[in-house]
N, CA, C, O and the ligand as a Tripos MOL2 file, in Angstrom:
@<TRIPOS>MOLECULE
protein
  233   231    59     0     0
PROTEIN
NO_CHARGES

@<TRIPOS>ATOM
      1 N          18.0400   12.3530   -5.3930 N.3       1 MET1
      2 CA         17.0450   12.4230   -4.2680 C.3       1 MET1
      3 C          17.2960   11.2620   -3.3910 C.2       1 MET1
      4 O          17.5980   10.1490   -3.8230 O.2       1 MET1
      5 N          17.1570   11.5660   -2.1220 N.am      2 GLU2
      6 CA         17.3770   10.5070   -1.0860 C.3       2 GLU2
      7 C          16.2140    9.5490   -1.0990 C.2       2 GLU2
      8 O          15.1060    9.9210   -1.4860 O.2       2 GLU2
      9 N          16.4620    8.2510   -0.6580 N.am      3 HIS3
     10 CA         15.4040    7.2710   -0.5400 C.3       3 HIS3
     11 C          14.7900    7.3490    0.7960 C.2       3 HIS3
     12 O          15.3740    6.9500    1.8040 O.2       3 HIS3
     13 N          13.5760    7.8780    0.8030 N.am      4 LEU4
     14 CA         12.8670    7.8850    2.1090 C.3       4 LEU4
     15 C          12.1380    6.5370    2.3600 C.2       4 LEU4
     16 O          11.3780    6.0420    1.5280 O.2       4 LEU4
     17 N          12.4060    6.0070    3.5000 N.am      5 HIS5
     18 CA         11.7720    4.8040    3.9530 C.3       5 HIS5
     19 C          10.6270    5.1600    4.8220 C.2       5 HIS5
     20 O          10.6480    6.1810    5.5090 O.2       5 HIS5
     21 N           9.5900    4.3040    4.8030 N.am      6 ASN6
     22 CA          8.3480    4.5350    5.5020 C.3       6 ASN6
     23 C           8.1710    3.5140    6.5570 C.2       6 ASN6
     24 O           8.2880    2.3190    6.2860 O.2       6 ASN6
     25 N           7.8890    3.9400    7.7700 N.am      7 CYS7
     26 CA          7.6530    2.9870    8.8580 C.3       7 CYS7
     27 C           6.2290    2.4590    8.7550 C.2       7 CYS7
     28 O           5.2610    3.2160    8.8290 O.2       7 CYS7
     29 N           6.1210    1.1490    8.5850 N.am      8 GLY8
     30 CA          4.8390    0.5670    8.4330 C.3       8 GLY8
     31 C           4.0110    0.5160    9.7040 C.2       8 GLY8
     32 O           2.8150    0.2230    9.7020 O.2       8 GLY8
     33 N           4.7090    0.8150   10.7840 N.am      9 SER9
     34 CA          3.9750    0.7640   12.0840 C.3       9 SER9
     35 C           3.4080    2.0790   12.5170 C.2       9 SER9
     36 O           2.2280    2.1600   12.8580 O.2       9 SER9
     37 N           4.2370    3.1440   12.5140 N.am     10 CYS10
     38 CA          3.7270    4.5010   12.9040 C.3      10 CYS10
     39 C           3.6110    5.4070   11.7450 C.2      10 CYS10
     40 O           3.0960    6.5140   11.9050 O.2      10 CYS10
     41 N           4.0720    5.0080   10.5230 N.am     11 GLY11
     42 CA          3.8630    5.8710    9.3270 C.3      11 GLY11
     43 C           4.8610    6.9140    9.1380 C.2      11 GLY11
     44 O           4.7450    7.6790    8.1800 O.2      11 GLY11
     45 N           5.9100    7.0280   10.0230 N.am     12 LYS12
     46 CA          6.8920    8.0750    9.8730 C.3      12 LYS12
     47 C           7.8740    7.8080    8.7350 C.2      12 LYS12
     48 O           8.1230    6.6520    8.3920 O.2      12 LYS12
     49 N           8.4350    8.8680    8.1460 N.am     13 TYR13
     50 CA          9.4130    8.7270    7.0900 C.3      13 TYR13
     51 C          10.7590    8.9380    7.7180 C.2      13 TYR13
     52 O          10.9930    9.8070    8.5580 O.2      13 TYR13
     53 N          11.6380    8.0630    7.2390 N.am     14 THR14
     54 CA         13.0220    8.0400    7.7120 C.3      14 THR14
     55 C          14.0120    7.6490    6.6310 C.2      14 THR14
     56 O          13.6160    6.9620    5.6890 O.2      14 THR14
     57 N          15.2520    8.0370    6.7060 N.am     15 MET15
     58 CA         16.2240    7.4550    5.8390 C.3      15 MET15
     59 C          16.9180    6.2830    6.4080 C.2      15 MET15
     60 O          17.6920    5.6100    5.7270 O.2      15 MET15
     61 N          16.6370    6.0090    7.7240 N.am     16 GLU16
     62 CA         17.2180    4.8380    8.3420 C.3      16 GLU16
     63 C          16.4950    3.5560    7.9770 C.2      16 GLU16
     64 O          15.3740    3.5830    7.4690 O.2      16 GLU16
     65 N          17.1360    2.4530    8.2380 N.am     17 LYS17
     66 CA         16.5200    1.1420    7.9630 C.3      17 LYS17
     67 C          15.5690    0.7010    9.0840 C.2      17 LYS17
     68 O          14.7750   -0.2280    8.9370 O.2      17 LYS17
     69 N          15.6910    1.4120   10.2040 N.am     18 ALA18
     70 CA         14.8050    1.1020   11.2890 C.3      18 ALA18
     71 C          14.1600    2.4150   11.8150 C.2      18 ALA18
     72 O          14.8390    3.4390   11.8900 O.2      18 ALA18
     73 N          12.9220    2.3910   12.1600 N.am     19 CYS19
     74 CA         12.2410    3.6760   12.6430 C.3      19 CYS19
     75 C          12.8820    4.0970   13.9180 C.2      19 CYS19
     76 O          13.1080    3.2990   14.8280 O.2      19 CYS19
     77 N          13.1820    5.4120   13.9720 N.am     20 ALA20
     78 CA         13.6980    5.9290   15.2190 C.3      20 ALA20
     79 C          12.7230    6.0510   16.3450 C.2      20 ALA20
     80 O          13.0980    6.1840   17.5100 O.2      20 ALA20
     81 N          11.4200    6.0030   15.9720 N.am     21 SER21
     82 CA         10.4300    6.1170   17.0570 C.3      21 SER21
     83 C          10.0410    4.7480   17.6800 C.2      21 SER21
     84 O           9.9990    4.5850   18.8990 O.2      21 SER21
     85 N           9.7530    3.7560   16.7650 N.am     22 CYS22
     86 CA          9.2460    2.4860   17.2950 C.3      22 CYS22
     87 C          10.2160    1.3010   16.9600 C.2      22 CYS22
     88 O           9.9340    0.1590   17.3220 O.2      22 CYS22
     89 N          11.3130    1.5720   16.2940 N.am     23 ASN23
     90 CA         12.3290    0.6690   15.9640 C.3      23 ASN23
     91 C          11.8060   -0.5560   15.0530 C.2      23 ASN23
     92 O          12.3330   -1.6680   15.0590 O.2      23 ASN23
     93 N          10.7580   -0.2100   14.3150 N.am     24 THR24
     94 CA         10.2160   -1.1610   13.3760 C.3      24 THR24
     95 C          11.0470   -1.0100   12.0800 C.2      24 THR24
     96 O          11.4630    0.0900   11.7160 O.2      24 THR24
     97 N          11.2650   -2.1110   11.4220 N.am     25 GLU25
     98 CA         11.9880   -2.0740   10.1180 C.3      25 GLU25
     99 C          11.2190   -1.3130    9.1710 C.2      25 GLU25
    100 O          10.0300   -1.5730    8.9880 O.2      25 GLU25
    101 N          11.8710   -0.3030    8.4970 N.am     26 THR26
    102 CA         11.1560    0.5340    7.5830 C.3      26 THR26
    103 C          11.2160   -0.0650    6.1550 C.2      26 THR26
    104 O          11.9680   -1.0040    5.8940 O.2      26 THR26
    105 N          10.4100    0.4990    5.2520 N.am     27 MET27
    106 CA         10.4610   -0.0200    3.8930 C.3      27 MET27
    107 C          10.2080    1.2230    2.9800 C.2      27 MET27
    108 O           9.7380    2.2780    3.4060 O.2      27 MET27
    109 N          10.5700    0.9940    1.6690 N.am     28 LEU28
    110 CA         10.2290    2.0380    0.7720 C.3      28 LEU28
    111 C           8.7100    2.0980    0.4190 C.2      28 LEU28
    112 O           8.0550    1.0970    0.1270 O.2      28 LEU28
    113 N           8.2450    3.2810    0.4690 N.am     29 PRO29
    114 CA          6.8140    3.4660    0.2910 C.3      29 PRO29
    115 C           6.3110    2.8320   -1.0230 C.2      29 PRO29
    116 O           5.1830    2.3410   -1.0690 O.2      29 PRO29
    117 N           7.0760    2.8360   -2.0160 N.am     30 ARG30
    118 CA          6.6100    2.2740   -3.3100 C.3      30 ARG30
    119 C           7.5600    1.1580   -3.7370 C.2      30 ARG30
    120 O           8.6050    1.4130   -4.3350 O.2      30 ARG30
    121 N           7.1860   -0.0750   -3.4230 N.am     31 PRO31
    122 CA          7.9880   -1.1530   -3.8970 C.3      31 PRO31
    123 C           7.9500   -1.2530   -5.3510 C.2      31 PRO31
    124 O           6.8900   -1.1040   -5.9590 O.2      31 PRO31
    125 N           9.1290   -1.5140   -5.9790 N.am     32 PRO32
    126 CA          9.2860   -1.4380   -7.4360 C.3      32 PRO32
    127 C           8.4430   -2.5190   -8.1850 C.2      32 PRO32
    128 O           7.9950   -2.3190   -9.3140 O.2      32 PRO32
    129 N           8.2610   -3.6450   -7.5060 N.am     33 LYS33
    130 CA          7.6060   -4.7700   -8.1910 C.3      33 LYS33
    131 C           6.1040   -4.7510   -8.2360 C.2      33 LYS33
    132 O           5.5100   -5.1720   -9.2280 O.2      33 LYS33
    133 N           5.4920   -4.2860   -7.2140 N.am     34 PHE34
    134 CA          4.0400   -4.1700   -7.1790 C.3      34 PHE34
    135 C           3.6140   -3.0900   -6.3030 C.2      34 PHE34
    136 O           4.3620   -2.6630   -5.4230 O.2      34 PHE34
    137 N           2.4060   -2.6120   -6.5090 N.am     35 SER35
    138 CA          1.9010   -1.5200   -5.6270 C.3      35 SER35
    139 C           0.6620   -2.1580   -4.8990 C.2      35 SER35
    140 O          -0.2600   -2.6850   -5.5210 O.2      35 SER35
    141 N           0.7140   -2.0710   -3.6070 N.am     36 LEU36
    142 CA         -0.4170   -2.5630   -2.7690 C.3      36 LEU36
    143 C          -1.6690   -1.8070   -3.0600 C.2      36 LEU36
    144 O          -2.7760   -2.3470   -3.0570 O.2      36 LEU36
    145 N          -1.4550   -0.4790   -3.3240 N.am     37 GLU37
    146 CA         -2.6610    0.3460   -3.5680 C.3      37 GLU37
    147 C          -3.3070   -0.0750   -4.8580 C.2      37 GLU37
    148 O          -4.5360   -0.1110   -4.9040 O.2      37 GLU37
    149 N          -2.5990   -0.3900   -5.8940 N.am     38 ASP38
    150 CA         -3.1150   -0.8670   -7.1660 C.3      38 ASP38
    151 C          -3.9090   -2.1250   -6.9540 C.2      38 ASP38
    152 O          -5.0030   -2.3270   -7.4800 O.2      38 ASP38
    153 N          -3.2720   -2.9820   -6.1280 N.am     39 LYS39
    154 CA         -3.8990   -4.3220   -5.8530 C.3      39 LYS39
    155 C          -5.2820   -4.0830   -5.1760 C.2      39 LYS39
    156 O          -6.2570   -4.7510   -5.5220 O.2      39 LYS39
    157 N          -5.3530   -3.2230   -4.3050 N.am     40 TYR40
    158 CA         -6.6510   -2.9760   -3.6300 C.3      40 TYR40
    159 C          -7.6030   -2.3400   -4.6180 C.2      40 TYR40
    160 O          -8.7890   -2.6690   -4.6020 O.2      40 TYR40
    161 N          -7.1400   -1.4340   -5.4890 N.am     41 ALA41
    162 CA         -7.9960   -0.7510   -6.4360 C.3      41 ALA41
    163 C          -8.5730   -1.7980   -7.4100 C.2      41 ALA41
    164 O          -9.7340   -1.7000   -7.8080 O.2      41 ALA41
    165 N          -7.7750   -2.7820   -7.7850 N.am     42 GLU42
    166 CA         -8.2650   -3.8440   -8.6230 C.3      42 GLU42
    167 C          -9.3380   -4.6790   -7.8420 C.2      42 GLU42
    168 O         -10.3490   -5.0800   -8.4190 O.2      42 GLU42
    169 N          -9.1160   -4.9110   -6.6260 N.am     43 LEU43
    170 CA        -10.0160   -5.6180   -5.7880 C.3      43 LEU43
    171 C         -11.3860   -4.9610   -5.7530 C.2      43 LEU43
    172 O         -12.4330   -5.5830   -5.9300 O.2      43 LEU43
    173 N         -11.2990   -3.6220   -5.5060 N.am     44 ARG44
    174 CA        -12.4480   -2.8330   -5.4890 C.3      44 ARG44
    175 C         -13.2510   -2.8910   -6.7950 C.2      44 ARG44
    176 O         -14.4810   -2.9140   -6.8020 O.2      44 ARG44
    177 N         -12.4700   -2.9150   -7.9280 N.am     45 ARG45
    178 CA        -13.2320   -2.9830   -9.1520 C.3      45 ARG45
    179 C         -13.9810   -4.2960   -9.3160 C.2      45 ARG45
    180 O         -15.1060   -4.3360   -9.8130 O.2      45 ARG45
    181 N         -13.3180   -5.3820   -8.8810 N.am     46 GLU46
    182 CA        -13.9060   -6.7130   -8.9140 C.3      46 GLU46
    183 C         -15.1760   -6.7540   -8.1000 C.2      46 GLU46
    184 O         -16.1900   -7.3070   -8.5260 O.2      46 GLU46
    185 N         -15.1090   -6.1580   -6.9190 N.am     47 VAL47
    186 CA        -16.2760   -6.1380   -5.9660 C.3      47 VAL47
    187 C         -17.4290   -5.4160   -6.5890 C.2      47 VAL47
    188 O         -18.5760   -5.8550   -6.5050 O.2      47 VAL47
    189 N         -17.1040   -4.2310   -7.2570 N.am     48 LYS48
    190 CA        -18.1030   -3.4230   -7.9460 C.3      48 LYS48
    191 C         -18.7290   -4.2240   -9.0830 C.2      48 LYS48
    192 O         -19.9500   -4.2510   -9.2410 O.2      48 LYS48
    193 N         -17.8940   -4.8620   -9.8560 N.am     49 LYS49
    194 CA        -18.3620   -5.6700  -10.9520 C.3      49 LYS49
    195 C         -19.3270   -6.7570  -10.4780 C.2      49 LYS49
    196 O         -20.3800   -7.0000  -11.0670 O.2      49 LYS49
    197 N         -18.9020   -7.4100   -9.3570 N.am     50 GLU50
    198 CA        -19.7240   -8.4640   -8.7810 C.3      50 GLU50
    199 C         -21.0590   -7.9650   -8.3240 C.2      50 GLU50
    200 O         -22.0700   -8.6520   -8.4700 O.2      50 GLU50
    201 N         -21.0760   -6.7920   -7.7800 N.am     51 GLY51
    202 CA        -22.3330   -6.1090   -7.3110 C.3      51 GLY51
    203 C         -23.2590   -5.8590   -8.5050 C.2      51 GLY51
    204 O         -24.4660   -6.0770   -8.3950 O.2      51 GLY51
    205 N         -22.7210   -5.4090   -9.6380 N.am     52 LEU52
    206 CA        -23.5740   -5.1240  -10.7410 C.3      52 LEU52
    207 C         -24.1170   -6.4120  -11.3990 C.2      52 LEU52
    208 O         -25.2250   -6.4490  -11.9340 O.2      52 LEU52
    209 N         -23.2610   -7.4840  -11.3300 N.am     53 ARG53
    210 CA        -23.7100   -8.7390  -11.8210 C.3      53 ARG53
    211 C         -24.8980   -9.2930  -11.0000 C.2      53 ARG53
    212 O         -25.8070   -9.9000  -11.5650 O.2      53 ARG53
    213 N         -24.8890   -9.0860   -9.6890 N.am     54 LYS54
    214 CA        -25.9670   -9.5250   -8.8420 C.3      54 LYS54
    215 C         -27.2350   -8.7990   -9.1770 C.2      54 LYS54
    216 O         -28.3290   -9.3590   -9.1160 O.2      54 LYS54
    217 N         -27.0780   -7.5440   -9.5310 N.am     55 LYS55
    218 CA        -28.2230   -6.6660   -9.8960 C.3      55 LYS55
    219 C         -28.6920   -6.9590  -11.3210 C.2      55 LYS55
    220 O         -29.7290   -6.4490  -11.7440 O.2      55 LYS55
    221 N         -27.9390   -7.7770  -12.0680 N.am     56 GLY56
    222 CA        -28.2530   -8.0510  -13.4600 C.3      56 GLY56
    223 C         -27.9540   -6.9010  -14.3870 C.2      56 GLY56
    224 O         -28.5590   -6.7760  -15.4520 O.2      56 GLY56
    225 N         -26.9950   -6.0340  -13.9740 N.am     57 LEU57
    226 CA        -26.6730   -4.9260  -14.8470 C.3      57 LEU57
    227 C         -25.2910   -5.0690  -15.5760 C.2      57 LEU57
    228 O         -24.8490   -4.1990  -16.3280 O.2      57 LEU57
    229 N         -24.6850   -6.1760  -15.3030 N.am     58 TYR58
    230 CA        -23.3990   -6.4190  -16.0040 C.3      58 TYR58
    231 C         -23.4600   -7.6620  -16.8150 C.2      58 TYR58
    232 O         -22.4800   -8.0230  -17.4680 O.2      58 TYR58
    233 ZN          7.7220    3.7490   13.6250 Zn       59 ZN59
@<TRIPOS>BOND
     1     1     2 1
     2     2     3 1
     3     3     4 2
     4     3     5 am
     5     5     6 1
     6     6     7 1
     7     7     8 2
     8     7     9 am
     9     9    10 1
    10    10    11 1
    11    11    12 2
    12    11    13 am
    13    13    14 1
    14    14    15 1
    15    15    16 2
    16    15    17 am
    17    17    18 1
    18    18    19 1
    19    19    20 2
    20    19    21 am
    21    21    22 1
    22    22    23 1
    23    23    24 2
    24    23    25 am
    25    25    26 1
    26    26    27 1
    27    27    28 2
    28    27    29 am
    29    29    30 1
    30    30    31 1
    31    31    32 2
    32    31    33 am
    33    33    34 1
    34    34    35 1
    35    35    36 2
    36    35    37 am
    37    37    38 1
    38    38    39 1
    39    39    40 2
    40    39    41 am
    41    41    42 1
    42    42    43 1
    43    43    44 2
    44    43    45 am
    45    45    46 1
    46    46    47 1
    47    47    48 2
    48    47    49 am
    49    49    50 1
    50    50    51 1
    51    51    52 2
    52    51    53 am
    53    53    54 1
    54    54    55 1
    55    55    56 2
    56    55    57 am
    57    57    58 1
    58    58    59 1
    59    59    60 2
    60    59    61 am
    61    61    62 1
    62    62    63 1
    63    63    64 2
    64    63    65 am
    65    65    66 1
    66    66    67 1
    67    67    68 2
    68    67    69 am
    69    69    70 1
    70    70    71 1
    71    71    72 2
    72    71    73 am
    73    73    74 1
    74    74    75 1
    75    75    76 2
    76    75    77 am
    77    77    78 1
    78    78    79 1
    79    79    80 2
    80    79    81 am
    81    81    82 1
    82    82    83 1
    83    83    84 2
    84    83    85 am
    85    85    86 1
    86    86    87 1
    87    87    88 2
    88    87    89 am
    89    89    90 1
    90    90    91 1
    91    91    92 2
    92    91    93 am
    93    93    94 1
    94    94    95 1
    95    95    96 2
    96    95    97 am
    97    97    98 1
    98    98    99 1
    99    99   100 2
   100    99   101 am
   101   101   102 1
   102   102   103 1
   103   103   104 2
   104   103   105 am
   105   105   106 1
   106   106   107 1
   107   107   108 2
   108   107   109 am
   109   109   110 1
   110   110   111 1
   111   111   112 2
   112   111   113 am
   113   113   114 1
   114   114   115 1
   115   115   116 2
   116   115   117 am
   117   117   118 1
   118   118   119 1
   119   119   120 2
   120   119   121 am
   121   121   122 1
   122   122   123 1
   123   123   124 2
   124   123   125 am
   125   125   126 1
   126   126   127 1
   127   127   128 2
   128   127   129 am
   129   129   130 1
   130   130   131 1
   131   131   132 2
   132   131   133 am
   133   133   134 1
   134   134   135 1
   135   135   136 2
   136   135   137 am
   137   137   138 1
   138   138   139 1
   139   139   140 2
   140   139   141 am
   141   141   142 1
   142   142   143 1
   143   143   144 2
   144   143   145 am
   145   145   146 1
   146   146   147 1
   147   147   148 2
   148   147   149 am
   149   149   150 1
   150   150   151 1
   151   151   152 2
   152   151   153 am
   153   153   154 1
   154   154   155 1
   155   155   156 2
   156   155   157 am
   157   157   158 1
   158   158   159 1
   159   159   160 2
   160   159   161 am
   161   161   162 1
   162   162   163 1
   163   163   164 2
   164   163   165 am
   165   165   166 1
   166   166   167 1
   167   167   168 2
   168   167   169 am
   169   169   170 1
   170   170   171 1
   171   171   172 2
   172   171   173 am
   173   173   174 1
   174   174   175 1
   175   175   176 2
   176   175   177 am
   177   177   178 1
   178   178   179 1
   179   179   180 2
   180   179   181 am
   181   181   182 1
   182   182   183 1
   183   183   184 2
   184   183   185 am
   185   185   186 1
   186   186   187 1
   187   187   188 2
   188   187   189 am
   189   189   190 1
   190   190   191 1
   191   191   192 2
   192   191   193 am
   193   193   194 1
   194   194   195 1
   195   195   196 2
   196   195   197 am
   197   197   198 1
   198   198   199 1
   199   199   200 2
   200   199   201 am
   201   201   202 1
   202   202   203 1
   203   203   204 2
   204   203   205 am
   205   205   206 1
   206   206   207 1
   207   207   208 2
   208   207   209 am
   209   209   210 1
   210   210   211 1
   211   211   212 2
   212   211   213 am
   213   213   214 1
   214   214   215 1
   215   215   216 2
   216   215   217 am
   217   217   218 1
   218   218   219 1
   219   219   220 2
   220   219   221 am
   221   221   222 1
   222   222   223 1
   223   223   224 2
   224   223   225 am
   225   225   226 1
   226   226   227 1
   227   227   228 2
   228   227   229 am
   229   229   230 1
   230   230   231 1
   231   231   232 2
@<TRIPOS>SUBSTRUCTURE
     1 MET1         2 RESIDUE 1 A MET
     2 GLU2         6 RESIDUE 1 A GLU
     3 HIS3        10 RESIDUE 1 A HIS
     4 LEU4        14 RESIDUE 1 A LEU
     5 HIS5        18 RESIDUE 1 A HIS
     6 ASN6        22 RESIDUE 1 A ASN
     7 CYS7        26 RESIDUE 1 A CYS
     8 GLY8        30 RESIDUE 1 A GLY
     9 SER9        34 RESIDUE 1 A SER
    10 CYS10       38 RESIDUE 1 A CYS
    11 GLY11       42 RESIDUE 1 A GLY
    12 LYS12       46 RESIDUE 1 A LYS
    13 TYR13       50 RESIDUE 1 A TYR
    14 THR14       54 RESIDUE 1 A THR
    15 MET15       58 RESIDUE 1 A MET
    16 GLU16       62 RESIDUE 1 A GLU
    17 LYS17       66 RESIDUE 1 A LYS
    18 ALA18       70 RESIDUE 1 A ALA
    19 CYS19       74 RESIDUE 1 A CYS
    20 ALA20       78 RESIDUE 1 A ALA
    21 SER21       82 RESIDUE 1 A SER
    22 CYS22       86 RESIDUE 1 A CYS
    23 ASN23       90 RESIDUE 1 A ASN
    24 THR24       94 RESIDUE 1 A THR
    25 GLU25       98 RESIDUE 1 A GLU
    26 THR26      102 RESIDUE 1 A THR
    27 MET27      106 RESIDUE 1 A MET
    28 LEU28      110 RESIDUE 1 A LEU
    29 PRO29      114 RESIDUE 1 A PRO
    30 ARG30      118 RESIDUE 1 A ARG
    31 PRO31      122 RESIDUE 1 A PRO
    32 PRO32      126 RESIDUE 1 A PRO
    33 LYS33      130 RESIDUE 1 A LYS
    34 PHE34      134 RESIDUE 1 A PHE
    35 SER35      138 RESIDUE 1 A SER
    36 LEU36      142 RESIDUE 1 A LEU
    37 GLU37      146 RESIDUE 1 A GLU
    38 ASP38      150 RESIDUE 1 A ASP
    39 LYS39      154 RESIDUE 1 A LYS
    40 TYR40      158 RESIDUE 1 A TYR
    41 ALA41      162 RESIDUE 1 A ALA
    42 GLU42      166 RESIDUE 1 A GLU
    43 LEU43      170 RESIDUE 1 A LEU
    44 ARG44      174 RESIDUE 1 A ARG
    45 ARG45      178 RESIDUE 1 A ARG
    46 GLU46      182 RESIDUE 1 A GLU
    47 VAL47      186 RESIDUE 1 A VAL
    48 LYS48      190 RESIDUE 1 A LYS
    49 LYS49      194 RESIDUE 1 A LYS
    50 GLU50      198 RESIDUE 1 A GLU
    51 GLY51      202 RESIDUE 1 A GLY
    52 LEU52      206 RESIDUE 1 A LEU
    53 ARG53      210 RESIDUE 1 A ARG
    54 LYS54      214 RESIDUE 1 A LYS
    55 LYS55      218 RESIDUE 1 A LYS
    56 GLY56      222 RESIDUE 1 A GLY
    57 LEU57      226 RESIDUE 1 A LEU
    58 TYR58      230 RESIDUE 1 A TYR
    59 ZN59       233 GROUP 0 **** ****
């Protein structure tokens, strides 16, 4: 399977290293070392926990 790169600027998928539309450097949508999505999910969990703590439920 080809490696599709994702333009961080306009969100288009391309196999080029630069976006054909806006010439922004593209990147792989899922970096192997960490996932930005997971990082945010973890942050959301922390915020939720903090909210429960303030209500005295945690
Ligand atoms: Zn672009």
